[in-house]
N, C-alpha and C positions, 0 to 999 in steps of 0.2 A: 286195712284202711281205714281212715276216722268217719266214716259214713253213720250221719247219724239223723233219725226224725224226732224232733224235739214238738212235744204234742201236749192239747189242751192249754198253749198260752194265750197271751193278748198281746198281739205284735203291734210295737210302738215302730214306724219303721224307721224311722231319724227324717222325715220331708217335712213334719209338720202336721200330717192328714192324721184323721182322728184314727184312735187305735183300733183294733178289728181283732176278732177272735180267728184263729186259724194254726196249721202246725205249717212247721217251716223245715223240710227235708235239704240233707248237705252229702254232697256227693265228691270226695273227691278235692276239698279242701273249697267247695264252693257253694252257694245256694240253688238249688236245682226248682224248687219248686216251695210256692208259698199257700196256702190254700185250707178249707177247713175240712176237716177230716181224711185227710187224706190216709190210704192203704199201706201197711208197712211193707217195705220188701227184704226185710232178714237183715237193714240196719239196725246198729243199738239206736233204742227208744230211751228219750230223756222224758218225763212227768214233768211239764211246766205249769202246771194247773195253780191257778191263784196267783201267778208271777207275769210279768212282762217281760217280753222278746224285745229285744232291741240290738241295733247295732252297738258293736265295739266302741266303747268310750274313745276318743283318740284326743291324747294330753297336747294342745295345742303349741306349746311353750315350756322346755325342759332343759335341762343342762345335763344332761347323761354322757355326754363325747366324752367327758374320762370314766365317770363313774361305771358304766357300763362295763368298760374293762376287769374291772374288780370287786364289782357287785351285781355279775351276771342276774340273779333273781328278781331284780329290779324289785326288791321290797319295797313299801304296799304295793304294788300295780294293779298285779292280777286279780289281789282280792275286791278290787275295788271297779271291774269291767274294763279296764283300762287293756285297749288290743294294740294302740298303733301311739308314738310320740315323733312329736319335733323337736331335733337338735340346731344345736349350731345358732341359737339365737343370741340376739344382743351385739354381733357382731366378733364375739367368743369362736372361734373352732380350730382344732387340732390341726387343723392344713387351711393353706400351702405353707410350707415349712421351709426358713432359712438353713442351705448348705451349712452353712457354719452355727457352731454351738453358740455363742452370745446369743443373736437373733432368737434360736430358738427356746434356749432359757427365758428370754425377756418374753415371748409368746406364753410359755408354760406360767410364769407369772404371773402376769396377766391374768388369765383364767383364773391361777389358783387363790388370785386375791379379790377380784371382782364374783367370784360365784363362792369364795369360802370353802375349797375345798385344798385340802394339804396339799404342796406340791411333792410331798415322797411317794404316793401311789404313782400321780403322775410319770415321775421319771421312773418309778421302778415297775409298775404294770403294764405300761406300754411300750411296743416295740422301736417304734419312731423310727419303721423302715421307709418312710416316706416325705418326697417333697412337695410332690402338686397333690390337691385335692382327688384327682383317680386313682394315685396311688395308693393315697389311704383309704379310700373306699374298699379297694382291693383288700389290705390288708384288717380290714374290718368284717371284711367277708368272710375269710381264712382264718382269723383267730375268733371270733365273737360268735358266740349263740348264747341267745336273751329270749325271754316268751314272751315278749311284743315285737311289734313290727315298728320300722322308725326310719325318718326320712330326716335331711339335715341340708341345714344353708353354708352356705360358705362364708366365715365371718372377712370383712374388709378390712378389723384389724388385724387379723393373720396376713391379708392378700399385700395388707401394708407390709408390715413385716418380713416379708418374703421375698419382697421385691426393695425393701430397700435397707434391711438388715435393720441396727439399733437406731439409725438415725432419723427412723420413721416420726419417733417421739419429739424430733426438732425444728420438722421443717417443713413445707411444702414439697412433693414429689416433679422432678426433671422430667421432661417430655420421656425421656430415655424409661425413666420409670414407673412412669405412666403405663407403657405399649406395654412393659412385663405384667404390670399388674392387669390389664385388658388380657394379657395370653390367660394369666394364672386363672381368672374369671372364666374365661370360654370355656377353659380344659374341666371347671368344675361343673359349669350347665350342661358341656355336652356328655360329661358322666353322669349325668344322673342327679346335682344337686338340687334343691326346693328354689334356689335363687341366693342371691343375696344379704347377708344379716348384716347391719349397721349400727354408730353409735355414736349421736351426738348427746350424749349425757354424762357419765363416768369422768372422773377424774382417779389418780392412784393414792397409795398411802403416802405418799410424798407432794401430791396435790398438784401432779402431772397431767394433763388433759392426755386421756388416753391418743394414742397415734391419728383414730379417724378423726379426730377434732382439727386436726392439725392439715387435712386434704380441701383443695381447693376445687373452684369449680370445675376446672378445666378436666381435673381426676374423677370428679360426679359424672361428668356429663362422657367423658371415655366409657368408665366403667357401665351407665347406663345404656350406650349404643349398644354394647354387648348383650345386655341382658334383652334389650329390644331385640333381638336376632334368634329368642326363645320363646316363644309367645305363653309354653304356660308354667316362666320361673316366676319368682316373689321378690320383691322387696321389701324387706323387715325391717325399721327401723325401732330403737327407742329414743325420746326425745326426754329432757329434763324438765319434768313438771313437780320434781322432788326436792330439788334441791338449790340450784341457781336459777331455776326457772325461766329457762331460756326457751320455753318449748314453742312460745306464740313466734319466735323470731327464725326458728328451727323449721317452722311449717311454711311460713314465708318464703323462704329460702329453697324447702325443697317443692311450691308449689313452682315456682319458678323454671326449676332445671326440671321436672317433670313434667310438666305441660305437654300435650302433643304425644308422649310414649305411651304405647302400647304393654307398659307395666304396671302389674297390680303390685300395690302399695298396702302394707301392714304396718300401722303406726303404733306401737305400745306407749300407753298412756295419753292418746291423740283425744279422748277427751277424759280429762279428770273426774274420779268420782269422790273424791277426799274431801272432808269440808276446809282443811285448811289452805287447799288448790284452788278456791271457790274465787280469789281474786283473779285470775289466769282463768278460768272457767269461760269466760263469755268469748275472750278472745279466739282460746281454741277450740269454740260451738262454730265463731265466724270463719277460722282460719279453714277449716275441717271442710267445711260448704263454699266457700270460695274454692279450695280443690278441685272436689266435685263437680263442678260450675266449669272450671278447666276441664273438664275431661277425665282427671285424674281419678282412676278404679281405686279408690282408699276406702280400707278399712279399719275403723280403730279397730284394737285389742285394748281386752281390758279385763281386770279378777273379778269376781263374782265376792272375793274374801276380802277383807278389808284387812292390808299387809300389818304384821305385827314384830317383832324384835326381841330377841333373847340377846341378853349385853354378856359376851363371854369374853374373858382375858385368852383362853387358849385360840382360838379361830374367829375373827369378825371381822367385817369392814365398818361394823355400823359405829363406830366412833369415828372414823374416816371421813363415812360420808355425813355423816353429824357436822363436819368442820371440826372437827377437836382432835388435832393431831398429837396433840399431849397425851391425852387416854390409848392413844394408837402406840406410843411408846411403849407400854407395857403389854398390848398385843404383841409389838413385833420383839419383844424380849425374847433371850434364845430358851432360855429356863427359866422354871418356876422361881429358884431362890432369887432371882436377878427381875423375875416380875414383883415378888413380896420388896424387896429392896427400896426397888420406885414408890410405890405402891407407900410406904414410911418413910421415905422421905421429904422432909420439910421443905426440900426446896423446890423435889418435883409437885409436891401438895400445891404449893402456891401458883406456879404454871398452871396445874392443872384449876385450880380454881377461877382463876382467870381467864383462861380458854373457853370452861362451861357458861361464865359469865359473859362473855364478849366476843367469843368465834364462833360458838354452835347456834345452828340455826334456830329460830324461836320457836318452828316445830317439832324441831329435831325430839328424843327420849329423852337427851340432858337437859334442856328446860322445863321439864314438865314433871318433875319429879314426883304430881300427885297420879303420875299414870302407870310408874316404873314399881313391878313388885317384889321383894323379896320372898320367893318361892322356892327354889334347889338350892340348899346347902351340901355342901360335899360332908361336911361332917358332922349337923345335925344339931351345929349349938344356938343355931338362929340368933333374934327373935325369925322366925318365916310368916307368909301368910299376913304380912303388914305392906303400906307403900314406902317409898324410898326417904318418901317429903314426911310421913309421921315418926320413923325414925332416927331423920335427920332433927326434927323439931325436939324429938326427944330427949337427946344427948347433945343440944346444943349446938350445932356442926351446920358448916354451908354442903350442899346436897354431895360435891364433888366428894370431899372428904368424907360423909357418912357411907358413900358406899365402899372407900378405899376401907377403911375401918371392916364394917361390914363381909368385905369378900376377907381382910386378913384374919377375921377371927371367924371364917367360916371354911376357909380355906380356898386356893386356888381355881380350881375347878369349880366353883360356884356359879350361878346365874342369875341372873337379874332378866324379869320380865316384862315387857311391855302391852298395856293392853290395845287392841286392836284399835288405828286409826279409825275415827267418827267418820262415816261414810254416809250419801247419798243413797236411800234405795232407792227412790224413783228412779233416779236419773239411772241406776245399777239396770233396772228393768227397762227402760226404755233401748240401753245399749243391747240387752241379750235379745230384745223383739225388732231390732235394727237388723232386716236382709241382711246389710254389710255389713257385718262387727263378726271378729274372733274371739269368743269367751272362751272358758276353762285354762284361761294362765296360770299357771299354780308355779313355775321355779322348781318343779321336783327335779331329783337329783343332784339342788343346788343349797347354798345357805345348808348344811345338815346340821351345826351348833345353832341355828335360829328357826328352825322352822322345818315343818315337814311336810312338800307339796303335792306330795301322792297322797289320794285321799281327799283332798280338798272337792272333788267334782261330789262327793255325795253328799253335800249339802244343797246344792240344786235339786236333788231329791228326798231331801228331809226337810232344811227351813223354807224352801221357795215351794214346792209342792203340797207334800203332806201335811207340814203344822201349821203353815201360814196360807198356804194356798191362794200365791199371789200366782202363780205360773199354772198352768196344764200340763200335766206329763208329755205330751207329747212336744211343749215347747222346749223345753229343757232337756227334752233327749235330743231334739234337732240342733239345740245350741251347743252339744258334746259330738255331735256326729254328722249329719248329712252337709250340716252347713259347714263346719270346718272340712272337711272334706272336700266341697263345691272349692272352697277358699283355695287349697291346694292345690287345684286339679289333679285331687287324688282318685279317681273317677269309675276306681274297681269295690268301692267300701264306702261303709258313711250309710246303707241305706239296705233294709230286707228288701232283697226281690232277686229275682231269679237273673244268675249270673253274676249277681255281687259273689267277690270273697266272703267265706263263712267266717268272720270277724262278729261274734256276738256274745251278748251280756244277758242272763237271764237272774230276775230278782224279783224279790218277793218285798212290796215296796214297804211294808207293817216292820218287816224284819231289818233293813239297814239303816246303820246310822254312820253319820263320819266320827270314827273313835279318836278317843284325845291322844295327843301325843304322848311317846315315852321312849326311854333310850335304848340302843343298843351299841354294843361294845365290837361291834363287828370290822371300822374304817381302817386300813393298813396305813398306818401312817412312816413307811418308808426305811424305819428301823429295826423291824424285825417284831413290832407291837402292833398293839390296836387302840385306836381312840376312839370315842362315841358319835352317834347321830341321832337324830329323832327321826322315830319309825309310829309306827299305830301297825293295831291290828285291824284284820282286813273287815269290809263292809258290813259282810260279804254279798256277792253273790250265789246264787245256787250253781250257777255255773256259767267260765269265761272261755269262750272258744278262740282261739288263732289260727287263723287257716284251714280253719274244723278242728283243730287238734285242743281239747281241754287243758287248760293251762291252771285253771282253779276250780276245784270240783272238791265236795262233801266239806265243805269249812275249811281245806289249805289249799297250799300252791302244791301241784301235781309233780312240779321238778320238770316238765315238760320246757323247752325251749324254743318253736318253731319261727320265733319272728324273723321277717326278712327287710333287708335294705330297701327301702322303696324310692321311685322318684316319676314326677310327674309325667314324662314320658315312656317309663314302663307300665304303668299303668293306660298311657292312653294305646299305645301297643298291645298291651292285652287284651283290652278291650276291641280291639279293628280285629284283632285272633280270634276271639270269642266271635263275631259277627257273621266270621265267612263259612 
């Protein structure tokens, strides 16, 4: 067994309470004793002198649903103290699944496009031996071993496609189809799904609204009726505060649908923190307060890291989500030769200039060349380290033509990088301190050539606690542990206390860093080769434990994969059994 005594550390228990000196005894995957100067009882001892001992960090918003099948080490999460991840966000989940292939491929294509994950490994590495969510969970538990615990929503988009087939893109559902959706949701919640996730935000690469945007109120009411029967379930939804700015209208609709229902609600983007979102911030804040006044148990979800973008022509949704479908044609082109042909074609260039000038959102990277940096050349030709605006000015070119020229000269695999969007730090801190908010949102596992969400949690410890001293260590740990566990009703973890699961991070605050992103060429392309993704070196923790098993120690991932599929029902049952 992995019984252990962690000695001489400073415990930050995850509740927000003051840190205290104590030893922590672990037995059979659980914490059994927390007190000063515990006497060893033959278990392995770990010296945590000069270290904090905290609950393992919870990645509250990830998209590892597909990635975990071909990247089971979940790099770089173990080295950042992560012990639990939440999947199935934003309406995207691999289940339920329609029985006919065309609708199945639609679901795969949606997930692949919006999360910037190649379709090839989805098709090659997942068995697709399920139709219902309960069958999907059984397949995951049979086939996947990972170093983190994980829990998952069932996605509204997947439910809609499973019930309606490809017509989910085109129309409202019939009463019979709504009844089928309710059955599929009931199956998922009964099998331990966290709840239902939803999407009131996205349009695809052809500018089609995602299927959930076609749902009428009758469909929502039927699904919320099912959720109301599962008191520990949660409704997660992303609203549009980034593109078409329909977020205020989304919240007004949700208030009408959710008022009086015993459903916990998490709204990604509910309180927008970026400077370009300021015009809608007062209305969003008022709507969130109105929802709370109406009795809706609503929690805004937020990221403490400002979004940034890497513009890649290999796999990226950034052009489409900037409302530029001309440059997105290059992303969709089948091979590098066709991408290069388009970039050099005078007719395409004329359309691209017009699109950048008249179609791209004013706040998008394409309209802000002073914030786009030429940093990553495939062949080293350069110039690098300058902005697209400077490059365009030096050559007397339109910014679209300048980017096309620079990529042609430097190689199709070259990327252009956007500076982070300016962000309201005071509002971010206010959200962190809100007792009903969901932080540590990172999108880890998705947008693999745009960002590396894994490891962004380190900034809470480095920037906010150690360097700028804008938060206490107790506040930062609570944001990443106890508060998130409470939100998801994962009641046997997230806190250092006797009886809780032994998901633990041990780290020296002076040693940890949010490491720079770097490329790893290990993503299968579905054709026998690999493509790259962004990752980063470990923070590192001194020790990361999942269910009492070391997953990161001595500066490296241990190779252990003790992660379990969690659900609120399972954890409630586990607590009841422990109390008997």
